[in-house]
C-alpha positions as CSV (number, residue, x, y, z in Angstrom):
1,M,26.1,-41.6,-4.3
2,K,27.1,-43.9,-7.2
3,K,30.3,-44.7,-5.2
4,L,28.2,-45.6,-2.1
5,L,26.1,-48.0,-4.1
6,L,29.1,-49.5,-5.8
7,A,30.9,-49.9,-2.4
8,S,27.8,-51.5,-0.9
9,V,27.5,-54.0,-3.8
10,M,31.2,-54.8,-3.6
11,M,31.0,-55.3,0.1
12,L,28.1,-57.6,-0.3
13,M,29.9,-59.7,-2.9
14,A,33.1,-59.8,-0.8
15,T,31.2,-60.9,2.3
16,A,29.3,-63.6,0.3
17,F,32.4,-65.1,-1.2
18,S,34.4,-65.0,2.0
19,F,32.2,-67.7,3.6
20,G,32.6,-71.2,2.2
21,Q,29.1,-72.4,3.0
22,T,27.3,-69.4,1.4
23,N,23.8,-70.3,0.2
24,I,22.4,-67.8,-2.4
25,K,18.8,-67.8,-3.6
26,F,16.8,-65.5,-5.7
27,G,13.1,-64.7,-6.2
28,P,10.2,-62.3,-6.8
29,K,8.3,-60.5,-4.1
30,I,5.1,-58.4,-4.1
31,G,3.2,-56.6,-1.3
32,L,1.3,-53.7,0.1
33,N,2.7,-50.4,1.1
34,L,1.0,-48.2,3.6
35,S,2.8,-44.9,3.2
36,N,2.5,-41.4,4.7
37,M,4.7,-38.3,5.4
38,T,6.1,-37.3,8.7
39,N,5.3,-33.8,10.0
40,S,1.9,-33.7,8.2
41,D,-1.7,-34.1,9.0
42,M,-2.2,-36.3,5.9
43,R,-3.5,-39.9,6.0
44,V,-2.0,-43.2,5.0
45,K,-2.0,-44.0,1.2
46,P,-2.0,-47.7,0.1
47,G,0.2,-48.7,-2.8
48,I,2.0,-51.7,-4.3
49,V,5.6,-52.8,-3.8
50,A,7.0,-55.4,-6.2
51,G,10.3,-56.6,-7.4
52,A,13.1,-59.1,-6.9
53,F,15.5,-60.1,-4.1
54,S,18.5,-62.2,-3.5
55,N,18.9,-64.0,-0.2
56,V,22.6,-64.6,0.7
57,R,22.7,-67.0,3.7
58,L,26.1,-66.5,5.3
59,N,25.7,-69.1,8.0
60,D,22.9,-70.5,10.3
61,Y,22.4,-67.1,12.0
62,L,23.2,-64.3,9.5
63,G,22.2,-63.4,6.0
64,I,22.1,-60.4,3.6
65,Q,19.1,-59.6,1.4
66,P,19.6,-57.0,-1.4
67,E,16.5,-56.2,-3.3
68,I,15.3,-54.0,-6.2
69,L,11.7,-52.9,-5.8
70,F,9.2,-50.7,-7.5
71,S,7.3,-48.9,-4.7
72,M,4.2,-46.7,-4.8
73,Q,4.3,-44.2,-2.0
74,G,2.9,-40.9,-1.0
75,T,0.0,-39.6,1.1
76,K,-3.6,-38.5,0.9
77,K,-6.3,-36.5,2.6
78,N,-10.0,-36.3,1.5
79,D,-9.9,-35.7,-2.3
80,Y,-6.2,-34.8,-2.4
81,K,-3.4,-37.4,-3.2
82,L,0.4,-37.0,-3.4
83,K,1.6,-40.0,-5.5
84,M,5.3,-40.7,-5.6
85,N,6.8,-43.8,-7.2
86,Y,10.3,-45.0,-6.3
87,L,12.8,-47.5,-7.5
88,N,14.1,-48.7,-4.1
89,I,17.3,-50.7,-3.4
90,P,17.2,-52.0,0.2
91,I,20.1,-54.1,1.6
92,M,18.9,-55.8,4.7
93,L,21.1,-57.7,7.2
94,K,19.1,-60.7,8.5
95,A,19.5,-62.3,11.9
96,Y,17.9,-65.7,12.0
97,M,16.4,-66.4,15.5
98,W,14.4,-69.7,15.1
99,K,14.1,-71.8,12.0
100,G,13.1,-69.3,9.2
101,L,12.1,-66.5,11.5
102,N,14.4,-63.5,11.2
103,L,14.9,-59.8,12.0
104,E,15.9,-57.4,9.3
105,L,17.8,-54.2,9.5
106,G,19.5,-52.1,6.9
107,P,19.6,-49.1,4.5
108,Q,17.4,-48.4,1.6
109,F,18.5,-46.3,-1.4
110,G,15.5,-44.8,-3.3
111,F,15.2,-43.0,-6.6
112,R,12.0,-41.2,-7.3
113,T,10.6,-42.0,-10.8
114,K,7.3,-40.2,-10.6
115,A,5.6,-37.5,-8.5
116,S,2.1,-36.1,-9.0
117,S,-0.4,-34.1,-7.0
118,E,-4.0,-35.1,-7.7
119,E,-7.2,-33.4,-6.6
120,G,-10.3,-34.9,-8.1
121,D,-9.7,-35.4,-11.8
122,I,-6.8,-32.9,-12.0
123,S,-3.3,-34.2,-11.9
124,I,-0.2,-32.1,-11.8
125,N,3.4,-33.2,-12.3
126,V,5.4,-32.2,-9.1
127,K,8.7,-33.9,-9.8
128,D,10.4,-30.5,-9.6
129,Q,9.2,-29.9,-6.1
130,T,10.3,-33.4,-4.8
131,K,13.7,-34.9,-4.0
132,V,15.1,-37.4,-6.5
133,F,17.0,-39.4,-3.9
134,D,15.6,-40.9,-0.7
135,F,17.7,-42.6,1.9
136,A,15.8,-44.7,4.5
137,I,16.5,-47.1,7.3
138,G,14.4,-50.3,7.4
139,V,13.6,-52.7,10.2
140,G,11.4,-55.7,9.9
141,L,10.4,-59.2,10.8
142,A,10.2,-62.0,8.2
143,Y,9.7,-65.7,7.9
144,E,11.1,-68.1,5.3
145,T,9.7,-71.6,4.8
146,E,11.8,-74.6,3.7
147,M,9.8,-74.7,0.5
148,G,10.9,-71.1,-0.4
149,L,7.8,-69.1,0.5
150,T,8.7,-65.9,2.3
151,A,6.5,-63.4,4.2
152,G,7.6,-60.2,5.8
153,F,6.6,-57.0,7.6
154,R,8.9,-54.0,7.4
155,Y,8.9,-50.4,8.5
156,L,11.0,-47.8,6.6
157,I,11.7,-44.2,7.8
158,S,13.5,-41.8,5.5
159,A,16.5,-39.8,6.8
160,T,16.1,-37.4,3.9
161,K,13.3,-34.9,3.0
162,A,10.8,-35.9,0.3
163,I,9.7,-32.5,-0.6
164,D,11.7,-29.3,-1.3
165,H,11.4,-26.6,1.3
166,E,9.4,-28.9,3.6
167,K,10.3,-31.1,6.6
168,N,8.3,-34.1,5.4
169,K,9.9,-37.5,5.1
170,N,8.6,-40.8,3.8
171,S,7.3,-43.2,6.3
172,V,6.3,-46.7,4.9
173,F,4.9,-49.9,6.4
174,Q,5.3,-52.9,4.0
175,L,3.7,-56.3,4.0
176,S,5.1,-58.7,1.4
177,V,5.2,-62.2,0.2
178,G,7.9,-63.8,-2.0
179,W,9.2,-67.0,-3.4
180,M,12.9,-68.1,-3.3
181,F,14.4,-70.4,-5.9
């Protein structure tokens, strides 16, 4: 897995430096997660997503946007909540359609940092029953203004199970805003 991340970063850097007119910007982003689990009768749990991104503009039509994000995910039903926090690293390929409007598509590598099961006032650590690594595919629509303000909508579906001995996978809608410098 470390080799895959290293290869992805090296590929990103090689691609960025192979284009003479590469434009690289950085910035923070924050937003709202609406997460749930597939194959369950649970309900959507809201959470926060926050972190930093780099926007590597390859030409007028293509870009790559690697990010590092803290993401509050999980699910809930009535008085029960499953809270799972992740450190996520999405690497989105961006196709610019009109001015700053772009489509995003790419992998996301997630590392669970916390998992707890809560019912009422009782909280139980369930890290041992959940998977540490989460691989997801993301697709989204974003807009970037000339001043650097960004806004985006993204859907992420996991390809890996979130819970041991279950078929549940993470399913997350994200709404975010950011600022490029």
